[in-house]
C-alpha positions, 0 to 999 in steps of 0.5 A: 483522551487516550492516543489513537492507535495506528493499525499495524497492518496498514502501517506495514502495507502503506507509506504516505508521501509528503503530498498526502498521496499513499503508495503501496506494493503491487499485488499478484507477486507473492506466489504462483509465479511459474505461470506468469510471464517474465514481462508481467513479473517485471511490471509488478515490481516496485510501488504504485499509488493507492486510488484516491477513493481509498485515501480517507480510509487509509488516513483513518487507519494511520492517524499520525502518518 
């Protein structure tokens, strides 16, 4: 059997934590930032956790992570 491939788009977007949870970047922080308040932009910094309902799909896209 050939090796399974990791989806490169998923590898760039998600990081798996040791406990099995998945972290991702915040959305809405790329463009059209002039109309967003400083408070909103500050709260969009950093990483957040992917919802548990999506873990199975992400693990399927990243079989070796």
